N, C-alpha and C positions, 0 to 999 in steps of 0.2 A: 531485131525490126524483121519482120516479113520477106519483103520484097528489098534486099538490100541496095540501095544507089549506088550508080557510079560514083569513086571515087579520084576518077579523072581529072573531073572539074575542081577547081579551086574553091574554099567555103571563107566566109568571114573569118577572122579574126577574132573570133569571141571567146575569152577565157574559159578553161575546163571546169567545167561540174562542180563545186565541193559542197556550197549550204544549199540546202531546197530548204523552204518554205513551204507549209501544207496549211491553206488557206480553209477552216471548215476541219472539228477533225470528230466528224461521227464514223461511220460505220464504214463508209467506202474510206474514209481519208485517213484514220487512223490505222486502216489495215496498209494503206499506199505508204505511211508514215515509219511503221515498224518494216516495212521489208526495206523501206531504202536507208535504214540505218544498220539493218544487216546485210545491206550492201557495200557499206562503207561509207555511207555519205556524213554531213552534220547536217542533221534534219530540225528545221524548228516549225513552229505552228502558232495559231489564235484560234481559238475559238470563244465564244462568248459563253458558252458553257462550264462552268466549270469542272465538273466531272470527266468532259470533256480532256480538259485539260492536265488533268488528273491522269488520266488513262494515256496521254502522250507521253509525260515524262514517264510512268510504270514503263513504256514501251524501247525507254530511252531516246527520247528528243526532248528539247527543251522548249517551254511555252510563253512566248513573248506577249507583251499587254495591249498590242493592237496590229491591226493591217499595217499601219503605216510603219512603226517600228519593225515588224515582218520584213514586206519592201525594201526594207533600208540595208537589211542584213544578211539578202539569201543573193545568191545568182538567181535561180526561178523558181517562182510561184506554182504551185499545183493549187487550184480550185475546187475542191468541193463542197458546193454551196446549194441549200435548197429552196430558192425561188431568183425570181429578177430582179427583184428589192434587193436581195441579199448581193449578189451580183455589182449592181451599179451603188453601190454603199462601198464594195470593197474595193472598184476601178476608183473611186475615187479619193481612197485612201493611198492605193498604189501610186496612181497618176502623180501627186504630191511628194512621192518622195526624191524626186529628180534621180534615180537610179536607170541612166539611159541604156548600160549595158542589161536589162533586167527582160527574160522569158517569162510570160505569164501562158500555163497550161490549163485550158478553162475544158474541165472533165464532167460539171454538170451536167444534166438533162435539161435542158432551157430552149426557148423558140431561138432561133437563129437569128432572127430580129432584134433580139435581146443582147445576141452574142457578138454582133456584128455592132451593135449602138457603145457596148463595152470596149471592143477593137479600136475605134475608131477615136475615143477620148487617148486610149493608153496609145495609140500611134501619134497623136497629135506632141507627146511625150517623148518621142522616140522610143517605146517600150512595143516587145511585140509581142501580140498575143495569138497561141495554139488552138483551133477548135479541137479538142482532144477528147471526146466523150468515151466512157470505158462499154464493154461489152463484160458482163457476169453479176453476180450476186455478191453481195458481202463477204460471204462463206468464202466465194473465190479469191477473190481478193486476198485473203489471209493468206490464200496457199499459192499466192502470185498464179492464182490461172485467168487473170486477164486480159482481153486485144484492146489494142488503144487503137482507137478510128480516128486519126489524127490528120489533119485539113488545116493550110496556112502554107505560109515559105517552104518551098522545097528545102534548102540550104538549111534552114531553124531545126525542121523536121531532122535533118540528118544530124544535125548539133548534138539534138536532143537525145538521140539512141541510149546511150549510156545511163539517162535517167530511165526514160520506157523502161529500159532492161532489170532496173532496181526494182520494179514492181508489178511487171507485167511477163506475159509469156511471151508475147506477139504484138506488134503495131503495124496497121495500113497507112501507106501513105494517099490520102484518099482527093489527094490537090487542094482547089478553089478550098478557100478558108470558107465553110459551111457544109461543106459534102460529108465531111465527120458525123454531126447531126441528122443530117438526112439519112446518112445507112444505120445509125443508131436506132430514129425511128422504125428503121425496117426490122430491126433484130428485135423489138421491144414489141411487135405487132406480132410477130412470132411467139413469143415467150407469151404475150398475153393468150394466146389462143393455145398454146402448147402444156401452158400451165393448168387449163379450166380442163382441158384434154386429160391430162395424168389425174386430176381429183376425178373425172369421171371413172377412169377406167380403175382406179384403184379402190373407188368406192364401189362398183361392181363385184371385181374381185372378193372384198370386204362381203359383200350379199350373200358369197358363195363360199363364205369361210375358208377365201384364201388372205393370209395376213397381208397386206400393206408390201411389207419387208422383204418378204417373199415375191410379190410379183414384182417389187423393183426389181430385184436379183434377175429375174427370169427375164421379164421382159426388156430392160435395157440390153440385153445380147442380142436382141434378135430387132425385127424390121422397125417394131414399133417403137424401140426407143428411141429419146429423145435427151438432150441436157436438163431440159427440165424434169423431166424422168429422174434423170440418176441424180441431180441437185435439190428438188425439191420433193419426190416423191416420198424420201424416209421423214422429211419432217412433215408429213401428214397423218404419220400411224402417232400415237400417243400424245396428243394436241404438242408436238414439238413447233407448231408452228408460234408458240407465245414467244420464241427465241427470235428474234427477226432479224434474217438480213436483208430485207428489201418489206419497210414498212406501209401496208395498205393503203393508208393516208395518203403517203411521199408517192408512192404509185399511181395512186389519180390524176397527179398532176401530167405524169409522163402518158396518162390514158386519152387526156384532154388534148394531150399536142397532136399525138396519134390523129385521134378523131380529125381535127382538125386540117391536118397534113392532107389526109384521105378527100375532104372536103374541096380541101382548095384543088386537089390533084383530080377530083371527081373522077376517084377510082371506089368502085364498088366492092365493098368489104362484108360481106353477109357472116362469116364467122368472128371476125372481131367485132362485130354490132353484137353478136348474138351471146359473148363474152364481158361486154359492160354490165349486163344488169345482175353477172353474179357478184361481181368486183363492187357494185352497187351497194350487195345485200351485205355482203361482208362488211362494209363500213356499218351501216342500219345495224347490223347484229354484234358491236362492237369491239370489230376487230381492226379500227382503226390503227392502233401500236403493235399489230400482230403481223407476223410474215405473212407476204401474199399466198404462201402454200395454207394458208386458213379457207380459201375456197372448198377446202374439202368437207369442210365441217358446215361451210353454208352448203353444200348439196349433199351433205348429210342430215341435217333437219329441216329441209324440205321434202327429203325422202322417206322423213318421219312423220311431216304431216298427215291430220286426219281426212 
C-alpha cells in the first residue's frame, strides 16, 4: 500500500485470503494471475476464450467452468472485464453463489454508474465490491509495475493489502467508491496525450535520421521523458505495435469515457480533443487489434501522403 493506514483500529475478522479468482484472463487478467501464483496464492480463473484458459493453466492457475463456480471456490475475485455487459453478467453469477465473505475487486475501466449498479446487486447479497482500476499497460502488469486506484470501504481495502502486493507495486486508498475510476480517467487522459506526443517526437527524429530506439534512450533521461515514452516508445520501432499491451479497439472505450467525463464536468480539453482523430484513424487503418503505439504508423502514413 502506498500510504499505510493506521493499524490501531480493529478491522473485521475476515479470514486471510488464500484462494483468488480472476474473472477475465486477457492481457491484464493473465498477468495479474501469473504474479499472484508467484506470490504464493491459489489462483483460479474463468474466461469464455479457450485459449485464455490454456494460458492461465500454463501460468500455474486453475481454470473453472463458469463465474458461479469460481465465486463459490475463492476468497476474492478480481474482475478484468471488457464491457459493462460482461460485468453485469458476471455479477449475476457471483450474486447467486451465496458466498457472503467474498470480496470482489473490479479493476476494469468502466463507467462509474455501471460499477455502482454492480456494487448494489452484490451488496444485497452481503458481498463487498471495491472499485480498483489499474494504472499501467499489459507489459507493465507482467512486471508487477501497476498502481491500484482503490476506492470503497477502507477496512476492506486494508485487509486486501496482501492481494494488491501480489500483483501491483503500489496502491492508493482514494476513499468513496467510484473515486478510483475518476482517478483512472484522469490518468488515461494523460496517457492519450502522451502517447500521441511520443509518436510525434519519435517520427520527427526518424525523419532526421535518429533511430526511435536511440531517441527513447536519450529523451527518457531528460525533461521531455514520460512513462509513455519509456513504455510505448520502443513499440513504435519495427512495427512493435503488432504485439498489443493495450489494443486500440479497447482503448476506444476508454477514450469515450474520458470524453463523457470532460463534457459532464465542462472542462475544456484541447490536447485530448486533438488526440481523438489520431486514434480514430488507427482504427480506420486496421490497427484495432494492435497496440496503441500504432499511432506512430498513423502519423507516418499521414506524413507520406501526397
